[in-house]
C-alpha positions as CSV (number, residue, x, y, z in Angstrom):
1,M,71.3,106.1,77.3
2,I,72.9,107.1,80.4
3,E,72.5,105.3,84.0
4,K,71.6,107.5,86.8
5,F,73.2,106.7,89.8
6,Y,72.0,106.5,93.4
7,S,73.8,107.6,96.4
8,T,73.6,105.0,99.2
9,S,71.3,107.5,101.5
10,D,68.6,107.7,98.0
11,A,69.2,103.7,97.4
12,A,68.1,103.6,101.1
13,M,65.2,105.5,100.8
14,L,64.2,103.7,97.5
15,L,64.2,100.5,98.7
16,G,62.9,101.4,102.2
17,L,66.1,100.3,103.5
18,T,68.1,101.7,106.0
19,V,71.6,103.7,104.6
20,R,73.6,101.1,107.0
21,T,72.1,98.0,105.7
22,V,73.3,99.3,102.5
23,R,76.0,100.0,103.1
24,Q,76.2,96.5,104.9
25,Y,74.8,95.1,101.7
26,I,77.3,95.9,99.5
27,R,80.5,95.2,101.4
28,D,78.5,91.3,101.5
29,G,77.9,91.6,97.7
30,I,74.7,91.7,97.7
31,I,74.1,95.1,95.9
32,S,76.7,96.3,93.3
33,A,78.1,99.8,93.8
34,K,81.1,101.4,92.6
35,K,82.9,104.1,94.6
36,Y,83.5,107.4,93.0
37,K,85.9,110.4,93.7
38,T,83.1,113.2,94.8
39,L,84.5,117.3,95.2
40,K,83.8,120.4,96.9
41,N,84.7,123.6,95.5
42,G,86.4,121.6,92.9
43,K,88.6,119.8,94.9
44,S,89.0,116.3,95.2
45,T,86.8,115.2,98.7
46,S,86.4,111.4,99.6
47,K,84.9,108.4,97.9
48,R,81.6,107.2,98.1
49,W,79.3,104.9,97.3
50,F,76.9,104.9,94.1
51,I,74.5,103.0,93.3
52,A,73.4,102.1,89.4
53,E,69.7,102.4,88.8
54,S,69.1,99.4,87.1
55,E,70.5,97.7,90.4
56,I,68.3,99.3,93.4
57,K,65.2,98.3,90.2
58,R,66.9,94.5,90.6
59,V,67.5,94.2,94.5
60,R,63.6,95.8,95.0
61,G,62.8,93.1,93.0
62,E,64.1,90.4,94.7
63,L,63.3,92.1,98.1
64,N,59.5,91.8,96.8
65,K,60.1,88.6,95.5
66,N,61.4,87.5,99.2
67,A,58.2,89.2,101.3
68,E,56.0,87.1,99.7
69,K,57.6,84.4,100.9
């Protein structure tokens, strides 16, 4: 089965965080993400971070666990 990946803005929405926080968590190693080249009109434009759906579920669980404390 192919895993779904989300952009930093989509991940932020799903996690209830800001995009800035998601990017900081990626830099700090709290969220695991992969950087892929994106295409526009068939040409490579830039590299963007993408987060796997399983990683979003893991982080959501951690955030919920910390909120209950």
